[in-house]
MARKEKE-307156 format. One record per residue: residue in one letter; x, y, z of N, C-alpha, C in turn. Coordinates in pm, 1 decimal. Layout:
! MARKEKE-307156
("a", (X, Y, Z), (X, Y, Z), (X, Y, Z));
...
This chain:
! MARKEKE-307156
("m", (-3290.8, 2598.7, 3748.6), (-3196.1, 2648.6, 3778.9), (-3179.8, 2742.9, 3898.9));
("a", (-3109.5, 2753.4, 3995.5), (-3083.2, 2804.4, 4117.6), (-3006.3, 2938.1, 4121.4));
("s", (-3039.2, 3019.2, 4174.5), (-2928.9, 3153.1, 4258.1), (-2894.6, 3154.0, 4351.1));
("p", (-2745.4, 3091.4, 4380.3), (-2676.7, 3052.1, 4484.6), (-2679.8, 3174.4, 4577.8));
("r", (-2679.3, 3310.4, 4508.1), (-2647.0, 3420.0, 4581.9), (-2757.5, 3487.2, 4653.2));
("f", (-2884.2, 3429.5, 4631.0), (-2992.2, 3452.6, 4710.5), (-3064.9, 3371.6, 4729.6));
("g", (-3011.8, 3247.6, 4732.9), (-3068.7, 3102.2, 4817.0), (-3204.8, 3067.0, 4752.7));
("i", (-3251.3, 3139.2, 4598.3), (-3385.6, 3067.5, 4558.7), (-3330.4, 2973.1, 4438.2));
("k", (-3476.0, 2896.0, 4440.0), (-3421.1, 2797.2, 4272.4), (-3544.1, 2866.6, 4223.1));
("y", (-3512.6, 2863.7, 4069.3), (-3631.8, 2938.3, 3988.7), (-3683.1, 2787.5, 3930.8));
("e", (-3831.1, 2784.2, 3947.5), (-3887.0, 2638.5, 3907.8), (-3970.7, 2633.1, 3780.0));
("e", (-4033.8, 2722.1, 3768.4), (-4131.1, 2750.0, 3648.3), (-4201.1, 2887.6, 3584.3));
("i", (-4188.8, 2920.9, 3479.1), (-4261.8, 3063.7, 3432.3), (-4394.2, 2998.4, 3378.7));
("t", (-4472.7, 3134.4, 3401.1), (-4592.6, 3070.2, 3344.1), (-4665.3, 3208.1, 3303.2));
("d", (-4770.9, 3220.3, 3233.1), (-4832.0, 3357.2, 3207.2), (-4896.7, 3409.7, 3298.2));
("k", (-4881.6, 3382.0, 3453.0), (-4877.6, 3487.5, 3536.3), (-4730.9, 3521.0, 3579.6));
("g", (-4622.1, 3465.7, 3574.7), (-4478.2, 3519.6, 3602.8), (-4415.3, 3422.7, 3672.4));
("v", (-4313.0, 3390.7, 3750.7), (-4239.7, 3328.8, 3765.2), (-4234.1, 3250.8, 3900.2));
("w", (-4251.3, 3132.4, 3929.4), (-4255.2, 3016.6, 4051.1), (-4118.8, 3017.1, 4091.8));
("i", (-4082.1, 3063.9, 4213.5), (-3943.8, 3034.1, 4304.3), (-3974.8, 2919.1, 4436.8));
("r", (-3865.8, 2898.3, 4467.0), (-3881.1, 2794.1, 4591.9), (-3758.0, 2902.8, 4667.5));
("t", (-3801.5, 2941.3, 4778.5), (-3696.1, 3035.1, 4838.6), (-3628.9, 2917.4, 4950.7));
("k", (-3502.1, 3021.9, 4992.0), (-3411.2, 2899.9, 5082.5), (-3450.0, 2832.6, 5199.0));
("e", (-3572.5, 2897.9, 5220.8), (-3673.0, 2810.3, 5333.1), (-3748.2, 2699.5, 5270.1));
("g", (-3782.4, 2699.3, 5172.2), (-3857.1, 2585.2, 5098.5), (-3960.2, 2618.7, 5034.3));
("e", (-4025.6, 2730.0, 5073.9), (-4170.2, 2830.3, 5026.9), (-4162.5, 2850.0, 4897.8));
("r", (-4293.7, 2790.8, 4839.7), (-4306.1, 2826.0, 4645.5), (-4362.2, 2944.4, 4671.7));
("k", (-4289.4, 3035.2, 4595.9), (-4377.8, 3194.3, 4541.8), (-4394.3, 3231.9, 4424.9));
("l", (-4481.6, 3310.0, 4378.1), (-4489.6, 3349.3, 4262.9), (-4467.5, 3476.3, 4251.8));
("i", (-4356.6, 3521.2, 4173.0), (-4313.3, 3679.8, 4125.7), (-4401.7, 3678.5, 4032.2));
("e", (-4495.4, 3796.8, 4024.4), (-4573.1, 3835.2, 3908.1), (-4539.6, 3890.7, 3822.9));
("g", (-4538.3, 3848.3, 3705.9), (-4501.4, 3977.0, 3618.6), (-4551.7, 3938.3, 3457.0));
("d", (-4569.1, 3992.8, 3351.8), (-4592.0, 3954.7, 3210.6), (-4486.3, 3963.8, 3125.1));
("t", (-4381.6, 3973.6, 3178.6), (-4239.0, 3969.9, 3091.0), (-4152.2, 3928.1, 3162.5));
("v", (-4062.3, 3821.4, 3132.0), (-3959.2, 3767.6, 3234.7), (-3783.9, 3757.3, 3126.6));
("m", (-3728.8, 3799.0, 3174.3), (-3611.6, 3835.2, 3145.4), (-3510.1, 3731.2, 3183.0));
("i", (-3391.9, 3652.6, 3130.1), (-3308.9, 3560.2, 3224.1), (-3220.0, 3607.1, 3162.4));
("i", (-3154.9, 3665.8, 3246.4), (-2995.7, 3730.5, 3264.6), (-2887.5, 3625.8, 3329.9));
("e", (-2777.7, 3590.7, 3273.9), (-2693.6, 3517.5, 3369.6), (-2561.4, 3597.8, 3344.2));
("k", (-2487.7, 3559.1, 3499.7), (-2345.5, 3585.4, 3405.8), (-2249.1, 3497.4, 3357.4));
("d", (-2224.5, 3535.5, 3218.8), (-2149.4, 3460.2, 3142.8), (-2003.3, 3460.5, 3170.6));
("e", (-1935.1, 3373.4, 3100.2), (-1795.5, 3412.1, 3138.8), (-1719.8, 3497.9, 3064.0));
("k", (-1654.4, 3581.9, 3082.8), (-1577.1, 3657.9, 2999.5), (-1580.1, 3662.3, 2885.0));
("n", (-1578.4, 3729.6, 2799.2), (-1566.4, 3716.8, 2655.7), (-1508.3, 3874.8, 2609.2));
("d", (-1381.8, 3863.7, 2553.3), (-1338.3, 3994.7, 2498.1), (-1282.3, 3979.3, 2379.3));
("d", (-1307.6, 3858.5, 2309.3), (-1268.0, 3853.6, 2176.2), (-1272.7, 3981.9, 2054.1));
("l", (-1368.2, 4020.5, 2089.7), (-1443.6, 4195.8, 1991.5), (-1330.4, 4275.9, 2014.9));
("y", (-1268.6, 4298.5, 2144.7), (-1218.1, 4402.5, 2207.1), (-1075.2, 4393.6, 2139.9));
("k", (-1047.6, 4238.7, 2177.1), (-916.1, 4215.3, 2148.5), (-893.6, 4246.0, 1959.0));
("a", (-1010.4, 4226.3, 1878.3), (-994.6, 4201.4, 1766.9), (-1000.1, 4367.8, 1706.9));
("l", (-1039.7, 4445.8, 1816.1), (-1080.9, 4593.8, 1769.5), (-917.6, 4667.7, 1791.4));
("q", (-844.7, 4638.1, 1918.0), (-771.8, 4694.0, 1958.0), (-631.7, 4723.7, 1869.1));
("g", (-583.6, 4871.3, 1867.7), (-532.4, 4931.6, 1743.4), (-586.1, 5007.6, 1619.2));
("k", (-707.3, 4932.8, 1590.9), (-745.3, 4951.4, 1475.9), (-906.0, 5079.7, 1491.2));
("v", (-890.1, 5093.0, 1595.2), (-972.7, 5263.5, 1592.3), (-949.4, 5322.9, 1720.0));
("p", (-976.0, 5514.7, 1707.9), (-941.4, 5547.6, 1784.2), (-926.4, 5522.6, 1947.6));
("e", (-1069.8, 5506.7, 1999.6), (-1101.5, 5471.6, 2149.6), (-1168.1, 5337.5, 2134.4));
("l", (-1150.8, 5276.2, 2247.9), (-1201.7, 5157.7, 2283.4), (-1202.3, 5138.7, 2407.4));
("y", (-1315.3, 5108.1, 2456.2), (-1368.0, 5027.4, 2620.7), (-1430.9, 4913.0, 2608.7));
("l", (-1369.5, 4864.6, 2759.3), (-1438.1, 4728.3, 2774.7), (-1514.7, 4755.1, 2903.1));
("i", (-1610.9, 4701.3, 2854.3), (-1712.0, 4740.3, 2969.6), (-1811.4, 4572.1, 2975.8));
("g", (-1885.7, 4562.4, 3103.7), (-1980.4, 4483.2, 3116.1), (-1914.5, 4342.0, 3164.3));
("d", (-1962.4, 4222.9, 3114.0), (-1928.7, 4101.2, 3144.3), (-1777.1, 4079.2, 3075.9));
("a", (-1745.0, 4182.5, 2980.1), (-1620.3, 4149.4, 2936.7), (-1497.4, 4181.5, 2995.8));
("q", (-1558.2, 4217.6, 3100.5), (-1424.0, 4242.9, 3227.9), (-1389.2, 4147.4, 3350.8));
("e", (-1298.4, 4134.4, 3385.6), (-1260.5, 4032.2, 3475.7), (-1332.0, 4078.2, 3606.4));
("d", (-1376.2, 4193.0, 3641.1), (-1397.4, 4255.5, 3771.8), (-1552.7, 4184.4, 3783.5));
("e", (-1544.6, 4103.4, 3911.8), (-1635.4, 4004.5, 3940.7), (-1741.5, 4099.3, 3963.1));
("n", (-1751.9, 4202.1, 3972.4), (-1854.0, 4321.6, 4022.9), (-1921.7, 4402.5, 3955.0));
("a", (-1870.2, 4352.1, 3767.4), (-1919.2, 4424.9, 3652.1), (-2064.2, 4387.1, 3644.7));
("w", (-2133.9, 4255.2, 3681.9), (-2260.8, 4239.7, 3683.5), (-2344.8, 4280.3, 3754.9));
("f", (-2283.8, 4331.8, 3878.1), (-2363.4, 4418.4, 3943.0), (-2384.3, 4547.1, 3936.1));
("d", (-2275.9, 4627.2, 3845.0), (-2290.6, 4770.1, 3833.8), (-2369.2, 4781.8, 3684.9));
("g", (-2349.0, 4671.1, 3597.9), (-2427.4, 4637.1, 3487.8), (-2367.4, 4735.9, 3343.7));
("a", (-2370.8, 4637.8, 3241.4), (-2306.7, 4692.1, 3116.6), (-2364.8, 4842.8, 3062.0));
("v", (-2526.7, 4848.6, 3094.8), (-2588.3, 4958.6, 3036.4), (-2500.7, 5068.7, 3090.2));
("h", (-2532.2, 5069.6, 3256.0), (-2455.3, 5174.8, 3327.1), (-2347.2, 5219.0, 3290.2));
("q", (-2257.0, 5095.3, 3289.9), (-2129.9, 5108.2, 3272.5), (-2123.1, 5200.8, 3147.9));
("g", (-2169.6, 5182.4, 3016.4), (-2174.9, 5203.7, 2907.0), (-2231.3, 5335.8, 2892.0));
("a", (-2339.6, 5366.3, 2957.6), (-2378.5, 5534.8, 2966.8), (-2313.4, 5627.0, 3054.3));
("r", (-2235.5, 5582.3, 3144.9), (-2109.3, 5634.4, 3218.7), (-1987.4, 5685.7, 3110.9));
("t", (-1948.5, 5565.2, 3038.0), (-1853.3, 5563.5, 2919.6), (-1902.9, 5671.6, 2849.5));
("a", (-2002.8, 5680.7, 2792.6), (-2047.1, 5780.4, 2675.5), (-2073.0, 5864.2, 2715.4));
("i", (-2125.6, 5953.6, 2856.9), (-2129.4, 6061.4, 2913.4), (-1987.0, 6120.3, 2907.9));
("g", (-1861.2, 6011.9, 2949.5), (-1746.8, 6056.5, 2978.2), (-1680.8, 6117.4, 2845.9));
("l", (-1737.1, 6066.2, 2750.1), (-1670.4, 6112.2, 2572.4), (-1693.9, 6210.9, 2574.2));
């Protein structure tokens, strides 16, 4: 798996962490005891569309938006800000 945004390639997950290959070709270990794989998925607003008109308030956040930067802002932060705004 590669991350073109940062120019690195993920090579291996071990009990010590994640081995990557940098854009310069150097192999490095990112140490950690827990690894989460998070990818940008395609927009999916099916639930939002299904609930429109059936609930008093409805908010579209995270990857369900078409906004390219939604992944950077993060659905958790968007959800927290939306909740605070209520």
